[in-house]
C-alpha atoms as one frame of an Amber mdcrd trajectory, in Angstrom:
protein
  -9.774  51.269  14.306 -12.821  51.750  16.521 -12.047  53.395  19.835 -13.258
  51.792  23.067 -14.913  54.173  25.487 -16.035  53.540  29.078 -19.528  54.440
  30.197 -18.128  57.105  32.524 -16.697  58.953  29.531 -19.745  58.506  27.292
 -22.342  60.983  26.123 -25.040  58.946  27.896 -23.319  59.365  31.295 -22.752
  63.065  30.771 -26.367  63.702  29.775 -27.593  61.671  32.769 -25.271  63.572
  35.100 -26.442  66.901  33.714 -30.075  65.886  34.148 -29.336  64.776  37.727
 -27.575  68.017  38.624 -30.469  70.109  37.309 -33.047  67.934  39.091 -31.205
  67.903  42.427 -30.695  71.660  42.249 -34.412  72.146  41.678 -35.337  69.792
  44.528 -32.889  71.486  46.907 -34.199  74.927  46.039 -37.810  73.819  46.538
 -36.907  72.213  49.872 -35.182  75.352  51.152 -38.093  77.552  50.146 -40.639
  75.175  51.694 -38.664  74.885  54.963 -38.158  78.627  55.293 -41.787  79.325
  54.441 -43.060  76.880  57.090 -40.636  78.199  59.708 -41.669  81.795  58.977
 -45.382  80.998  59.284 -44.882  79.272  62.648 -42.766  82.143  64.004 -45.473
  84.595  63.062 -48.132  82.492  64.764 -46.124  82.020  67.971 -45.319  85.722
  68.135 -48.953  86.650  67.782 -49.864  84.262  70.568 -47.194  85.761  72.832
 -48.549  89.248  72.240 -51.886  88.127  73.617 -50.175  88.021  77.038 -51.637
  86.666  80.216 -51.703  83.251  81.707 -53.099  81.631  78.546 -50.166  82.885
  76.498 -47.698  81.517  79.042 -49.460  78.179  79.301 -49.545  77.709  75.535
 -46.018  78.927  74.803 -44.193  75.677  75.599 -46.570  73.382  73.707 -46.395
  75.679  70.719 -42.630  75.574  70.682 -42.727  71.785  70.840 -45.329  71.637
  68.079 -43.151  73.971  66.025 -40.161  71.674  66.457 -42.186  68.572  65.578
 -43.659  70.268  62.509 -40.285  71.362  61.227 -38.856  67.885  61.855 -41.721
  66.389  59.894 -41.144  68.788  57.029 -37.433  67.945  57.038 -38.130  64.210
  56.977 -40.640  64.616  54.186 -38.232  66.743  52.184 -35.463  64.167  52.616
 -37.737  61.375  51.415 -39.069  63.467  48.526 -35.536  64.542  47.635 -34.296
  60.928  47.598 -37.255  59.877  45.460 -36.610  62.834  43.155 -32.947  61.861
  42.782 -33.848  58.262  41.908 -36.541  59.422  39.476 -34.162  61.916  37.854
 -31.526  59.184  37.455 -34.024  56.887  35.740 -35.491  59.578  33.500 -32.033
  60.993  32.753 -30.773  57.573  31.712 -33.828  56.945  29.507 -33.634  60.341
  27.812 -29.882  60.115  27.310 -30.168  56.651  25.775 -32.734  57.960  23.282
 -30.061  60.379  22.091 -26.872  58.387  22.619 -27.994  54.993  21.292 -28.670
  56.160  17.697 -25.413  58.118  17.762 -23.550  54.990  18.921 -25.059  53.028
  16.028 -24.070  55.704  13.538 -20.536  55.880  14.968 -20.173  52.089  14.786
 -21.431  52.042  11.179 -19.090  54.929  10.284 -16.081  52.986  11.612 -17.088
  49.998   9.457 -17.478  52.216   6.388 -14.027  53.674   7.050 -12.700  50.100
   7.146 -14.158  49.451   3.675 -17.550  47.916   4.481 -19.888  50.097   2.412
 -22.960  47.920   2.943 -23.739  49.617   6.241 -27.156  51.128   6.901 -28.476
  52.522  10.161 -32.024  52.695  11.473 -32.787  56.415  11.289 -34.566  56.529
  14.626 -34.834  59.276  17.218 -36.127  62.785  16.809 -35.162  65.922  14.943
 -31.454  66.333  14.263 -30.586  62.755  15.333 -32.977  61.282  12.767 -31.669
  63.694  10.119 -28.135  62.541  10.901 -29.123  58.889  10.426 -30.793  59.618
   7.089 -27.778  61.643   5.945 -25.475  58.753   6.843 -27.591  56.310   4.833
 -27.567  58.671   1.831 -23.784  59.031   2.109 -23.293  55.251   2.283 -25.574
  54.746  -0.734 -23.579  57.325  -2.718 -20.309  55.635  -1.789 -21.687  52.252
  -2.893 -22.853  53.739  -6.193 -19.450  55.339  -6.826 -17.697  52.083  -5.955
 -19.857  50.133  -8.401 -19.267  52.740 -11.117 -15.527  52.562 -10.515 -15.528
  48.770 -10.755 -17.589  48.851 -13.949 -15.337  51.536 -15.421 -12.180  49.521
 -14.754 -13.782  46.409 -16.265 -14.950  48.383 -19.318 -11.538  49.994 -19.843
  -9.882  46.578 -19.671 -12.397  45.262 -22.197 -11.867  48.192 -24.578  -8.086
  47.884 -24.409  -8.045  44.129 -24.858  -9.017  44.135 -28.557  -6.444  46.618
 -29.963  -3.696  45.217 -27.756  -4.497  41.671 -28.914  -4.424  42.774 -32.561
  -1.103  44.564 -32.091   0.387  41.608 -30.256  -0.829  39.060 -32.814   0.420
  41.046 -35.810   3.812  41.811 -34.279   4.329  38.167 -33.275   3.296  37.092
 -36.804   5.845  39.475 -38.311   8.564  38.205 -35.946   7.778  34.567 -36.793
   7.604  35.327 -40.503   3.944  34.348 -40.759   2.875  37.896 -41.711   4.777
  39.957 -44.252   6.421  43.183 -43.176   4.589  45.299 -45.735   2.439  48.407
 -45.944  -0.839  46.575 -45.353   0.328  45.008 -42.101   1.786  48.310 -40.911
  -1.479  50.081 -41.765  -3.335  47.582 -39.585  -0.958  48.199 -36.692  -1.191
  51.945 -37.189  -4.993  51.807 -37.148  -5.005  49.964 -33.824  -2.590  52.462
 -32.284  -4.911  55.269 -33.402  -7.828  53.497 -31.708  -5.801  53.219 -28.494
  -4.823  56.889 -28.664  -8.458  57.903 -29.252  -9.676  55.840 -26.307  -7.020
  57.279 -24.003  -7.799  60.828 -25.131 -11.542  60.283 -24.630 -10.922  58.975
 -21.113  -8.658  61.924 -20.362 -11.206  64.440 -21.639 -14.020  62.809 -19.655
 -11.992  62.630 -16.443 -10.912  66.278 -16.681 -14.470  67.405 -17.420 -15.909
  65.446 -14.489 -13.245  66.912 -12.177 -13.953  70.453 -13.426 -10.366  70.845
 -14.663 -11.024  71.073 -18.389 -10.225  74.537 -19.766 -12.802  76.366 -21.884
 -12.241  79.397 -24.115 -15.655  81.041 -23.879 -16.353  83.401 -26.766 -19.452
  84.687 -28.597 -20.509  81.774 -30.801 -23.062  81.379 -33.612 -24.409  77.830
 -33.216 -25.977  78.022 -36.698 -22.654  78.577 -38.460 -20.918  76.016 -36.256
 -23.598  73.412 -37.018 -23.228  74.040 -40.753 -19.465  73.414 -40.605 -19.847
  70.207 -38.573 -22.619  68.844 -40.818 -20.518  69.522 -43.945 -17.656  67.476
 -42.444 -19.955  64.408 -42.166 -21.660  64.580 -45.578 -19.019  62.585 -47.414
 -19.104  59.722 -44.902 -22.907  59.725 -44.764 -23.259  59.677 -48.550 -21.380
  56.366 -48.807 -24.344  54.783 -46.985 -26.999  56.798 -48.778 -27.746  58.831
 -45.647 -28.706  62.488 -46.058 -27.978  64.908 -43.210 -30.576  67.684 -43.304
 -29.837  70.969 -41.542 -32.436  73.525 -40.462 -31.285  76.944 -39.182 -33.558
  79.959 -38.493 -32.857  83.214 -40.315 -31.980  84.958 -37.062 -30.381  83.369
 -34.057 -28.838  84.775 -30.891 -25.203  84.211 -30.000 -24.148  82.051 -27.060
 -21.045  82.196 -24.880 -19.247  78.914 -25.495 -16.006  77.232 -26.503 -16.211
  76.650 -30.261 -13.960  73.575 -30.328 -15.658  71.876 -27.351 -19.146  72.640
 -28.662 -18.209  71.295 -32.106 -16.965  68.146 -30.355 -20.388  67.751 -28.716
 -22.209  68.048 -32.055 -19.753  65.675 -33.763 -20.374  63.084 -31.054 -24.139
  63.375 -31.492 -24.011  63.116 -35.301 -21.499  60.262 -35.109 -23.846  58.447
 -32.716 -26.795  59.007 -35.083 -24.800  57.613 -38.032 -23.914  54.460 -36.092
 -27.552  53.613 -35.455 -29.202  54.917 -38.643 -30.165  52.422 -41.360 -28.662
  52.973 -44.798 -30.696  55.197 -47.083 -32.449  57.105 -44.288 -31.909  60.687
 -43.164 -30.612  62.504 -40.098 -32.148  65.851 -39.149 -30.046  68.524 -37.436
 -32.042  71.521 -36.249 -31.013  74.775 -34.553 -33.758  76.634 -32.654 -34.178
  79.378 -30.044 -36.124  78.469 -26.938 -36.745  80.506 -23.755 -33.416  82.315
 -23.544 -31.416  79.365 -24.898 -30.205  78.198 -28.280 -30.727  74.479 -28.828
 -29.289  72.041 -31.360 -31.038  68.717 -31.934 -29.930  65.622 -33.867 -32.673
  63.150 -34.835 -32.160  59.731 -36.396 -34.500  56.976 -37.586 -32.681  54.055
 -35.997 -33.805  51.306 -33.677 -34.507  53.600 -30.734 -33.733  52.935 -27.090
 -35.868  50.895 -24.656 -37.445  52.979 -21.889 -35.631  51.063 -19.132 -32.261
  51.987 -20.674 -32.894  55.724 -21.060 -31.318  56.670 -17.688 -28.102  54.885
 -18.750 -27.599  56.597 -22.099 -25.152  59.212 -20.814 -23.172  56.753 -18.674
 -19.645  56.008 -19.808 -19.150  52.863 -21.947 -22.886  52.458 -22.469 -24.032
  50.981 -25.791 -27.638  50.486 -26.850 -26.747  47.245 -28.608 -24.283  45.302
 -26.454 -23.552  42.989 -29.377 -21.877  45.818 -31.288 -18.112  45.754 -31.329
 -15.853  48.692 -30.581 -15.325  49.280 -34.308 -19.060  49.482 -35.109 -20.462
  50.789 -31.834 -17.728  53.170 -30.732 -16.094  53.213 -27.340 -19.294  54.184
 -25.537 -17.767  57.455 -24.295 -19.124  59.933 -26.844 -22.424  60.736 -25.134
 -20.849  60.840 -21.677 -18.274  63.344 -22.954 -20.995  65.412 -24.687 -22.976
  65.652 -21.445 -19.956  66.805 -19.426 -18.877  69.375 -22.043 -22.363  70.892
 -22.299 -22.982  71.077 -18.561 -19.521  72.551 -17.934 -20.550  75.486 -20.167
 -23.776  76.089 -18.257 -26.008  74.205 -20.674 -28.114  71.065 -20.594 -28.476
  67.945 -22.727 -31.443  65.625 -23.112 -32.791  62.885 -25.304 -36.091  61.392
 -26.455 -36.458  57.933 -27.927 -39.032  55.292 -28.793 -38.142  51.739 -29.782
 -38.424  51.386 -33.544 -38.919  55.146 -34.096 -35.412  56.519 -33.620 -33.871
  58.916 -31.120 -33.447  62.671 -30.797 -30.546  64.150 -28.828 -30.617  67.872
 -28.017 -28.326  70.240 -26.171 -28.925  73.883 -25.321 -26.696  76.766 -24.243
 -27.794  80.098 -22.693 -28.054  83.103 -24.976 -25.699  86.012 -24.357
């Protein structure tokens, strides 16, 4: 709830009061110095006239004293008028200066209260100078980040619901068919149910892995690792599946390669996700090239396919969760859309980087690199 605050307890009032106190103090000090200086000069003059002696000194003494009194009265009146004008001017200037500072802060505070109440569409005019303007820009950046996270969360919930709907519907339909006697209670039906439960378990495990990696809570067993030998093992595990579609997975490894510090199981999971993604989008009878190279203190592994490629406008979305190049693909043919997002998190959590290059109609190349030991 937004707090109400009177003007007398506001930053604007306090800045104005501080400006007034400083101004009045300066005016009072100047007035005292001016009055004492004028009084001292007159005393010196009258004394010098008295020392001249004689009748002229006596005749001029009284008029001089009266002139002295009139002069000092005039100075006092002038100082009072100047002081009053200075106070009014300091009040006006103090109010203007304080509003330049307080007004943007009031706008930011009001917008912050609305954001706290759930309205994330707030944006302030980053006006003012220096730190006040920086504060306004920082608030706008924060609000934009919160809106982006909210949209991602909404999309994630919608995508999870969509991914769960299909296996749950299959399970429900088959179980109801078995209960009603429409479907036989045999091995084939049970295999179908078992396959859907495996898909659910895989989706849940992928979501768990991704969430832990994003939160920095996924444990890694970092050990010296030969990415060449690891790549050979992973490629061998895919050759049987690839051969059924006439796809050849070619592996290129240099004769000498430096070790990296990485988790073998997690790194193998990254490479499996990349090869699995290449198989999904490669035409039958084509090849997939896996290459291990050393580059500027890193060891990189690349996976290139000859599929349909990715449009340039979709490249920034490739590593987002639940993203699929072809939205018409089903979960069974296009995967859950989590593989690349998981690969990115696993690589970056080990101090590495992941990137991709793609041209429509010319295929895609995904590469990840880890620092050498």
